[in-house]
N, CA, C and O atoms as a Maestro MAE file, in Angstrom:
{
 s_m_m2io_version
 :::
 2.0.0
}

f_m_ct {
 s_m_title
 :::
 protein
 m_atom[240] {
  # First column is atom index #
  i_m_mmod_type
  r_m_x_coord
  r_m_y_coord
  r_m_z_coord
  i_m_residue_number
  s_m_chain_name
  s_m_pdb_residue_name
  s_m_pdb_atom_name
  i_m_atomic_number
  :::
  1 25 1.105 7.840 -11.716 1 A "UNK " " N  " 7
  2 3 0.250 7.565 -10.643 1 A "UNK " " CA " 6
  3 2 0.499 5.863 -10.913 1 A "UNK " " C  " 6
  4 15 0.676 5.330 -12.008 1 A "UNK " " O  " 8
  5 25 0.431 4.847 -8.856 2 A "UNK " " N  " 7
  6 3 0.151 3.478 -9.624 2 A "UNK " " CA " 6
  7 2 -1.667 3.078 -9.843 2 A "UNK " " C  " 6
  8 15 -2.741 3.679 -9.797 2 A "UNK " " O  " 8
  9 25 -1.143 1.636 -10.107 3 A "UNK " " N  " 7
  10 3 -3.038 1.377 -9.894 3 A "UNK " " CA " 6
  11 2 -2.477 0.249 -9.755 3 A "UNK " " C  " 6
  12 15 -1.380 -0.081 -10.207 3 A "UNK " " O  " 8
  13 25 -3.252 -0.422 -9.086 4 A "UNK " " N  " 7
  14 3 -3.187 -1.806 -8.437 4 A "UNK " " CA " 6
  15 2 -4.870 -2.848 -8.513 4 A "UNK " " C  " 6
  16 15 -5.837 -2.099 -8.378 4 A "UNK " " O  " 8
  17 25 -5.031 -3.467 -8.590 5 A "UNK " " N  " 7
  18 3 -6.735 -4.042 -8.779 5 A "UNK " " CA " 6
  19 2 -6.360 -4.808 -7.287 5 A "UNK " " C  " 6
  20 15 -5.531 -5.666 -6.983 5 A "UNK " " O  " 8
  21 25 -7.401 -4.054 -6.515 6 A "UNK " " N  " 7
  22 3 -7.321 -4.938 -5.513 6 A "UNK " " CA " 6
  23 2 -9.466 -4.472 -4.813 6 A "UNK " " C  " 6
  24 15 -10.259 -3.664 -5.298 6 A "UNK " " O  " 8
  25 25 -9.601 -5.203 -3.880 7 A "UNK " " N  " 7
  26 3 -10.980 -4.531 -3.536 7 A "UNK " " CA " 6
  27 2 -11.270 -3.679 -2.222 7 A "UNK " " C  " 6
  28 15 -11.160 -4.107 -1.073 7 A "UNK " " O  " 8
  29 25 -11.549 -2.765 -2.489 8 A "UNK " " N  " 7
  30 3 -11.686 -1.981 -1.273 8 A "UNK " " CA " 6
  31 2 -12.003 -2.531 -0.172 8 A "UNK " " C  " 6
  32 15 -12.071 -1.739 0.768 8 A "UNK " " O  " 8
  33 25 -12.153 -3.264 -0.011 9 A "UNK " " N  " 7
  34 3 -12.300 -3.645 1.538 9 A "UNK " " CA " 6
  35 2 -11.203 -4.243 2.393 9 A "UNK " " C  " 6
  36 15 -10.885 -4.286 3.581 9 A "UNK " " O  " 8
  37 25 -10.747 -4.717 1.131 10 A "UNK " " N  " 7
  38 3 -9.179 -5.213 1.531 10 A "UNK " " CA " 6
  39 2 -8.268 -5.037 2.494 10 A "UNK " " C  " 6
  40 15 -7.674 -3.960 2.549 10 A "UNK " " O  " 8
  41 25 -7.886 -6.479 3.795 11 A "UNK " " N  " 7
  42 3 -7.345 -6.408 5.169 11 A "UNK " " CA " 6
  43 2 -5.842 -5.304 4.131 11 A "UNK " " C  " 6
  44 15 -5.289 -5.543 3.057 11 A "UNK " " O  " 8
  45 25 -5.629 -3.836 5.390 12 A "UNK " " N  " 7
  46 3 -3.833 -3.298 4.670 12 A "UNK " " CA " 6
  47 2 -3.023 -4.365 4.393 12 A "UNK " " C  " 6
  48 15 -2.810 -4.546 3.194 12 A "UNK " " O  " 8
  49 25 -2.429 -5.242 5.287 13 A "UNK " " N  " 7
  50 3 -1.745 -6.424 4.401 13 A "UNK " " CA " 6
  51 2 -1.395 -7.433 3.726 13 A "UNK " " C  " 6
  52 15 -0.408 -8.008 3.269 13 A "UNK " " O  " 8
  53 25 -2.891 -7.492 3.826 14 A "UNK " " N  " 7
  54 3 -3.682 -8.170 2.254 14 A "UNK " " CA " 6
  55 2 -3.299 -6.945 0.702 14 A "UNK " " C  " 6
  56 15 -3.005 -7.430 -0.391 14 A "UNK " " O  " 8
  57 25 -3.377 -5.542 0.900 15 A "UNK " " N  " 7
  58 3 -3.247 -4.640 -0.065 15 A "UNK " " CA " 6
  59 2 -1.403 -4.944 -0.324 15 A "UNK " " C  " 6
  60 15 -0.908 -5.460 -1.326 15 A "UNK " " O  " 8
  61 25 -0.792 -4.534 0.689 16 A "UNK " " N  " 7
  62 3 0.196 -4.235 1.188 16 A "UNK " " CA " 6
  63 2 0.885 -5.479 -0.129 16 A "UNK " " C  " 6
  64 15 1.533 -5.252 -1.151 16 A "UNK " " O  " 8
  65 25 0.279 -7.089 0.607 17 A "UNK " " N  " 7
  66 3 1.232 -8.085 -0.315 17 A "UNK " " CA " 6
  67 2 0.952 -7.553 -1.698 17 A "UNK " " C  " 6
  68 15 1.934 -7.257 -2.378 17 A "UNK " " O  " 8
  69 25 -0.318 -7.382 -2.235 18 A "UNK " " N  " 7
  70 3 -0.260 -7.502 -3.593 18 A "UNK " " CA " 6
  71 2 0.299 -6.200 -4.457 18 A "UNK " " C  " 6
  72 15 0.072 -6.315 -5.662 18 A "UNK " " O  " 8
  73 25 0.864 -5.199 -4.138 19 A "UNK " " N  " 7
  74 3 1.760 -4.281 -4.537 19 A "UNK " " CA " 6
  75 2 2.950 -4.650 -4.331 19 A "UNK " " C  " 6
  76 15 3.843 -4.477 -5.161 19 A "UNK " " O  " 8
  77 25 3.045 -4.961 -3.698 20 A "UNK " " N  " 7
  78 3 5.103 -6.287 -3.154 20 A "UNK " " CA " 6
  79 2 5.133 -7.110 -4.499 20 A "UNK " " C  " 6
  80 15 6.153 -7.067 -5.187 20 A "UNK " " O  " 8
  81 25 4.490 -7.551 -4.733 21 A "UNK " " N  " 7
  82 3 4.169 -8.670 -5.963 21 A "UNK " " CA " 6
  83 2 3.692 -8.458 -7.060 21 A "UNK " " C  " 6
  84 15 3.496 -9.290 -7.946 21 A "UNK " " O  " 8
  85 25 3.386 -6.891 -7.085 22 A "UNK " " N  " 7
  86 3 3.847 -6.540 -8.338 22 A "UNK " " CA " 6
  87 2 4.464 -5.903 -8.729 22 A "UNK " " C  " 6
  88 15 4.670 -5.816 -9.940 22 A "UNK " " O  " 8
  89 25 5.354 -4.748 -7.283 23 A "UNK " " N  " 7
  90 3 6.189 -3.977 -7.854 23 A "UNK " " CA " 6
  91 2 7.359 -4.616 -7.929 23 A "UNK " " C  " 6
  92 15 8.269 -3.956 -8.431 23 A "UNK " " O  " 8
  93 25 7.808 -6.550 -7.311 24 A "UNK " " N  " 7
  94 3 8.385 -7.219 -7.477 24 A "UNK " " CA " 6
  95 2 8.684 -7.559 -9.198 24 A "UNK " " C  " 6
  96 15 9.861 -7.563 -9.559 24 A "UNK " " O  " 8
  97 25 7.361 -7.897 -10.439 25 A "UNK " " N  " 7
  98 3 6.996 -7.679 -11.089 25 A "UNK " " CA " 6
  99 2 7.777 -6.611 -11.996 25 A "UNK " " C  " 6
  100 15 7.797 -6.774 -13.216 25 A "UNK " " O  " 8
  101 25 8.036 -6.168 -11.755 26 A "UNK " " N  " 7
  102 3 8.731 -4.274 -12.332 26 A "UNK " " CA " 6
  103 2 10.162 -3.724 -12.703 26 A "UNK " " C  " 6
  104 15 10.352 -2.854 -11.855 26 A "UNK " " O  " 8
  105 25 10.980 -3.761 -13.311 27 A "UNK " " N  " 7
  106 3 12.103 -3.965 -14.001 27 A "UNK " " CA " 6
  107 2 12.477 -2.183 -13.251 27 A "UNK " " C  " 6
  108 15 13.519 -1.965 -12.633 27 A "UNK " " O  " 8
  109 25 11.706 -1.417 -13.421 28 A "UNK " " N  " 7
  110 3 12.706 -0.144 -13.614 28 A "UNK " " CA " 6
  111 2 11.665 0.694 -12.160 28 A "UNK " " C  " 6
  112 15 10.633 1.358 -12.255 28 A "UNK " " O  " 8
  113 25 12.337 0.368 -11.114 29 A "UNK " " N  " 7
  114 3 11.231 1.195 -10.111 29 A "UNK " " CA " 6
  115 2 11.161 2.475 -9.815 29 A "UNK " " C  " 6
  116 15 10.099 2.997 -9.477 29 A "UNK " " O  " 8
  117 25 12.394 3.184 -9.917 30 A "UNK " " N  " 7
  118 3 12.370 4.725 -10.251 30 A "UNK " " CA " 6
  119 2 10.830 5.588 -10.579 30 A "UNK " " C  " 6
  120 15 10.450 6.546 -9.905 30 A "UNK " " O  " 8
  121 25 9.886 4.865 -12.051 31 A "UNK " " N  " 7
  122 3 9.097 5.462 -11.785 31 A "UNK " " CA " 6
  123 2 7.921 5.906 -10.473 31 A "UNK " " C  " 6
  124 15 7.189 6.887 -10.335 31 A "UNK " " O  " 8
  125 25 8.174 4.570 -9.562 32 A "UNK " " N  " 7
  126 3 7.552 4.132 -8.885 32 A "UNK " " CA " 6
  127 2 8.049 5.372 -6.933 32 A "UNK " " C  " 6
  128 15 7.376 5.618 -5.932 32 A "UNK " " O  " 8
  129 25 9.138 5.660 -7.252 33 A "UNK " " N  " 7
  130 3 9.603 5.833 -6.167 33 A "UNK " " CA " 6
  131 2 8.391 6.901 -4.662 33 A "UNK " " C  " 6
  132 15 8.168 6.577 -3.495 33 A "UNK " " O  " 8
  133 25 7.991 7.938 -5.329 34 A "UNK " " N  " 7
  134 3 7.144 8.341 -5.199 34 A "UNK " " CA " 6
  135 2 5.909 8.075 -4.736 34 A "UNK " " C  " 6
  136 15 5.581 8.381 -3.589 34 A "UNK " " O  " 8
  137 25 5.232 7.574 -5.447 35 A "UNK " " N  " 7
  138 3 4.214 6.207 -4.895 35 A "UNK " " CA " 6
  139 2 5.233 5.690 -3.436 35 A "UNK " " C  " 6
  140 15 4.588 5.903 -2.409 35 A "UNK " " O  " 8
  141 25 6.270 5.239 -3.221 36 A "UNK " " N  " 7
  142 3 6.420 4.274 -2.195 36 A "UNK " " CA " 6
  143 2 6.720 4.975 -1.124 36 A "UNK " " C  " 6
  144 15 6.631 4.537 0.024 36 A "UNK " " O  " 8
  145 25 7.214 6.465 -1.533 37 A "UNK " " N  " 7
  146 3 7.195 7.864 -0.544 37 A "UNK " " CA " 6
  147 2 5.858 7.722 0.466 37 A "UNK " " C  " 6
  148 15 5.673 7.676 1.682 37 A "UNK " " O  " 8
  149 25 5.023 7.680 -0.765 38 A "UNK " " N  " 7
  150 3 3.454 8.479 -0.167 38 A "UNK " " CA " 6
  151 2 2.717 7.125 0.440 38 A "UNK " " C  " 6
  152 15 1.665 7.500 0.958 38 A "UNK " " O  " 8
  153 25 2.856 5.860 0.556 39 A "UNK " " N  " 7
  154 3 2.675 4.533 0.691 39 A "UNK " " CA " 6
  155 2 3.228 4.878 2.036 39 A "UNK " " C  " 6
  156 15 2.375 5.220 2.855 39 A "UNK " " O  " 8
  157 25 4.749 4.862 2.536 40 A "UNK " " N  " 7
  158 3 5.213 4.804 3.516 40 A "UNK " " CA " 6
  159 2 4.377 5.853 4.541 40 A "UNK " " C  " 6
  160 15 3.479 5.570 5.333 40 A "UNK " " O  " 8
  161 25 5.161 7.540 4.163 41 A "UNK " " N  " 7
  162 3 4.341 8.213 5.360 41 A "UNK " " CA " 6
  163 2 2.904 7.673 4.988 41 A "UNK " " C  " 6
  164 15 2.516 8.673 4.383 41 A "UNK " " O  " 8
  165 25 1.865 6.813 4.927 42 A "UNK " " N  " 7
  166 3 0.342 7.004 4.841 42 A "UNK " " CA " 6
  167 2 0.149 5.805 6.258 42 A "UNK " " C  " 6
  168 15 -0.819 5.523 6.965 42 A "UNK " " O  " 8
  169 25 2.046 5.161 6.209 43 A "UNK " " N  " 7
  170 3 1.735 3.826 7.040 43 A "UNK " " CA " 6
  171 2 2.135 3.876 8.601 43 A "UNK " " C  " 6
  172 15 1.841 3.166 9.562 43 A "UNK " " O  " 8
  173 25 3.168 5.359 8.383 44 A "UNK " " N  " 7
  174 3 3.348 5.982 9.727 44 A "UNK " " CA " 6
  175 2 2.162 6.787 10.065 44 A "UNK " " C  " 6
  176 15 1.912 7.044 11.242 44 A "UNK " " O  " 8
  177 25 1.530 7.136 9.248 45 A "UNK " " N  " 7
  178 3 0.811 7.663 10.328 45 A "UNK " " CA " 6
  179 2 -0.043 6.988 10.157 45 A "UNK " " C  " 6
  180 15 0.191 6.563 11.289 45 A "UNK " " O  " 8
  181 25 -0.930 6.374 9.822 46 A "UNK " " N  " 7
  182 3 -1.793 5.060 10.259 46 A "UNK " " CA " 6
  183 2 -1.280 4.732 11.459 46 A "UNK " " C  " 6
  184 15 -1.833 4.764 12.558 46 A "UNK " " O  " 8
  185 25 0.211 4.301 11.070 47 A "UNK " " N  " 7
  186 3 0.661 3.715 13.204 47 A "UNK " " CA " 6
  187 2 0.563 4.513 14.232 47 A "UNK " " C  " 6
  188 15 0.242 4.089 15.342 47 A "UNK " " O  " 8
  189 25 0.827 5.772 13.986 48 A "UNK " " N  " 7
  190 3 0.727 6.777 14.890 48 A "UNK " " CA " 6
  191 2 -0.945 6.554 15.579 48 A "UNK " " C  " 6
  192 15 -1.280 6.462 16.760 48 A "UNK " " O  " 8
  193 25 -1.542 6.527 14.683 49 A "UNK " " N  " 7
  194 3 -3.506 6.487 14.844 49 A "UNK " " CA " 6
  195 2 -3.783 5.278 15.603 49 A "UNK " " C  " 6
  196 15 -4.747 4.963 16.302 49 A "UNK " " O  " 8
  197 25 -2.149 4.365 15.137 50 A "UNK " " N  " 7
  198 3 -2.897 2.996 15.913 50 A "UNK " " CA " 6
  199 2 -4.511 2.406 14.962 50 A "UNK " " C  " 6
  200 15 -5.667 2.361 15.384 50 A "UNK " " O  " 8
  201 25 -4.143 2.158 14.060 51 A "UNK " " N  " 7
  202 3 -4.334 2.006 12.973 51 A "UNK " " CA " 6
  203 2 -4.621 0.263 13.142 51 A "UNK " " C  " 6
  204 15 -3.568 -0.373 13.090 51 A "UNK " " O  " 8
  205 25 -5.990 -0.665 13.352 52 A "UNK " " N  " 7
  206 3 -5.619 -2.462 13.325 52 A "UNK " " CA " 6
  207 2 -5.481 -2.856 12.522 52 A "UNK " " C  " 6
  208 15 -6.180 -2.182 11.765 52 A "UNK " " O  " 8
  209 25 -4.762 -4.003 11.648 53 A "UNK " " N  " 7
  210 3 -4.534 -4.138 10.307 53 A "UNK " " CA " 6
  211 2 -5.989 -5.193 10.211 53 A "UNK " " C  " 6
  212 15 -6.459 -5.430 9.098 53 A "UNK " " O  " 8
  213 25 -6.584 -5.740 11.377 54 A "UNK " " N  " 7
  214 3 -7.544 -6.573 11.221 54 A "UNK " " CA " 6
  215 2 -9.051 -6.149 11.447 54 A "UNK " " C  " 6
  216 15 -10.021 -6.873 11.225 54 A "UNK " " O  " 8
  217 25 -9.080 -4.917 11.904 55 A "UNK " " N  " 7
  218 3 -10.104 -4.611 11.714 55 A "UNK " " CA " 6
  219 2 -10.126 -2.759 10.583 55 A "UNK " " C  " 6
  220 15 -11.166 -2.408 10.027 55 A "UNK " " O  " 8
  221 25 -9.548 -2.381 10.544 56 A "UNK " " N  " 7
  222 3 -9.652 -0.919 9.691 56 A "UNK " " CA " 6
  223 2 -8.951 -1.789 8.179 56 A "UNK " " C  " 6
  224 15 -8.431 -2.878 7.936 56 A "UNK " " O  " 8
  225 25 -9.310 -0.591 7.461 57 A "UNK " " N  " 7
  226 3 -9.160 -1.145 6.219 57 A "UNK " " CA " 6
  227 2 -9.196 0.166 5.223 57 A "UNK " " C  " 6
  228 15 -10.019 1.070 5.078 57 A "UNK " " O  " 8
  229 25 -7.786 -0.175 4.532 58 A "UNK " " N  " 7
  230 3 -7.191 1.098 3.317 58 A "UNK " " CA " 6
  231 2 -8.454 1.565 2.517 58 A "UNK " " C  " 6
  232 15 -8.892 0.973 1.532 58 A "UNK " " O  " 8
  233 25 -8.840 2.394 2.918 59 A "UNK " " N  " 7
  234 3 -9.971 3.284 1.576 59 A "UNK " " CA " 6
  235 2 -9.194 3.811 0.524 59 A "UNK " " C  " 6
  236 15 -8.073 4.078 0.957 59 A "UNK " " O  " 8
  237 25 -9.358 4.176 -1.138 60 A "UNK " " N  " 7
  238 3 -9.110 5.420 -1.478 60 A "UNK " " CA " 6
  239 2 -10.479 6.235 -1.781 60 A "UNK " " C  " 6
  240 15 -10.432 7.419 -2.114 60 A "UNK " " O  " 8
  :::
 }
 m_bond[239] {
  # First column is bond index #
  i_m_from
  i_m_to
  i_m_order
  :::
  1 1 2 1
  2 2 3 1
  3 3 4 2
  4 3 5 1
  5 5 6 1
  6 6 7 1
  7 7 8 2
  8 7 9 1
  9 9 10 1
  10 10 11 1
  11 11 12 2
  12 11 13 1
  13 13 14 1
  14 14 15 1
  15 15 16 2
  16 15 17 1
  17 17 18 1
  18 18 19 1
  19 19 20 2
  20 19 21 1
  21 21 22 1
  22 22 23 1
  23 23 24 2
  24 23 25 1
  25 25 26 1
  26 26 27 1
  27 27 28 2
  28 27 29 1
  29 29 30 1
  30 30 31 1
  31 31 32 2
  32 31 33 1
  33 33 34 1
  34 34 35 1
  35 35 36 2
  36 35 37 1
  37 37 38 1
  38 38 39 1
  39 39 40 2
  40 39 41 1
  41 41 42 1
  42 42 43 1
  43 43 44 2
  44 43 45 1
  45 45 46 1
  46 46 47 1
  47 47 48 2
  48 47 49 1
  49 49 50 1
  50 50 51 1
  51 51 52 2
  52 51 53 1
  53 53 54 1
  54 54 55 1
  55 55 56 2
  56 55 57 1
  57 57 58 1
  58 58 59 1
  59 59 60 2
  60 59 61 1
  61 61 62 1
  62 62 63 1
  63 63 64 2
  64 63 65 1
  65 65 66 1
  66 66 67 1
  67 67 68 2
  68 67 69 1
  69 69 70 1
  70 70 71 1
  71 71 72 2
  72 71 73 1
  73 73 74 1
  74 74 75 1
  75 75 76 2
  76 75 77 1
  77 77 78 1
  78 78 79 1
  79 79 80 2
  80 79 81 1
  81 81 82 1
  82 82 83 1
  83 83 84 2
  84 83 85 1
  85 85 86 1
  86 86 87 1
  87 87 88 2
  88 87 89 1
  89 89 90 1
  90 90 91 1
  91 91 92 2
  92 91 93 1
  93 93 94 1
  94 94 95 1
  95 95 96 2
  96 95 97 1
  97 97 98 1
  98 98 99 1
  99 99 100 2
  100 99 101 1
  101 101 102 1
  102 102 103 1
  103 103 104 2
  104 103 105 1
  105 105 106 1
  106 106 107 1
  107 107 108 2
  108 107 109 1
  109 109 110 1
  110 110 111 1
  111 111 112 2
  112 111 113 1
  113 113 114 1
  114 114 115 1
  115 115 116 2
  116 115 117 1
  117 117 118 1
  118 118 119 1
  119 119 120 2
  120 119 121 1
  121 121 122 1
  122 122 123 1
  123 123 124 2
  124 123 125 1
  125 125 126 1
  126 126 127 1
  127 127 128 2
  128 127 129 1
  129 129 130 1
  130 130 131 1
  131 131 132 2
  132 131 133 1
  133 133 134 1
  134 134 135 1
  135 135 136 2
  136 135 137 1
  137 137 138 1
  138 138 139 1
  139 139 140 2
  140 139 141 1
  141 141 142 1
  142 142 143 1
  143 143 144 2
  144 143 145 1
  145 145 146 1
  146 146 147 1
  147 147 148 2
  148 147 149 1
  149 149 150 1
  150 150 151 1
  151 151 152 2
  152 151 153 1
  153 153 154 1
  154 154 155 1
  155 155 156 2
  156 155 157 1
  157 157 158 1
  158 158 159 1
  159 159 160 2
  160 159 161 1
  161 161 162 1
  162 162 163 1
  163 163 164 2
  164 163 165 1
  165 165 166 1
  166 166 167 1
  167 167 168 2
  168 167 169 1
  169 169 170 1
  170 170 171 1
  171 171 172 2
  172 171 173 1
  173 173 174 1
  174 174 175 1
  175 175 176 2
  176 175 177 1
  177 177 178 1
  178 178 179 1
  179 179 180 2
  180 179 181 1
  181 181 182 1
  182 182 183 1
  183 183 184 2
  184 183 185 1
  185 185 186 1
  186 186 187 1
  187 187 188 2
  188 187 189 1
  189 189 190 1
  190 190 191 1
  191 191 192 2
  192 191 193 1
  193 193 194 1
  194 194 195 1
  195 195 196 2
  196 195 197 1
  197 197 198 1
  198 198 199 1
  199 199 200 2
  200 199 201 1
  201 201 202 1
  202 202 203 1
  203 203 204 2
  204 203 205 1
  205 205 206 1
  206 206 207 1
  207 207 208 2
  208 207 209 1
  209 209 210 1
  210 210 211 1
  211 211 212 2
  212 211 213 1
  213 213 214 1
  214 214 215 1
  215 215 216 2
  216 215 217 1
  217 217 218 1
  218 218 219 1
  219 219 220 2
  220 219 221 1
  221 221 222 1
  222 222 223 1
  223 223 224 2
  224 223 225 1
  225 225 226 1
  226 226 227 1
  227 227 228 2
  228 227 229 1
  229 229 230 1
  230 230 231 1
  231 231 232 2
  232 231 233 1
  233 233 234 1
  234 234 235 1
  235 235 236 2
  236 235 237 1
  237 237 238 1
  238 238 239 1
  239 239 240 2
  :::
 }
}
């Protein structure tokens, strides 16, 4: 499982920026493949539901 420190009310684009920075610092990306697939599917689903980045927040 992948963990990133983030504010639960962080705007989606800020959350993705933080994940990108964290992943770029990793040398072995193979362990993050499942996470990236899940994240990608979630973003596709959010786009289908027309989630607005400036108003809706990514929360777990």
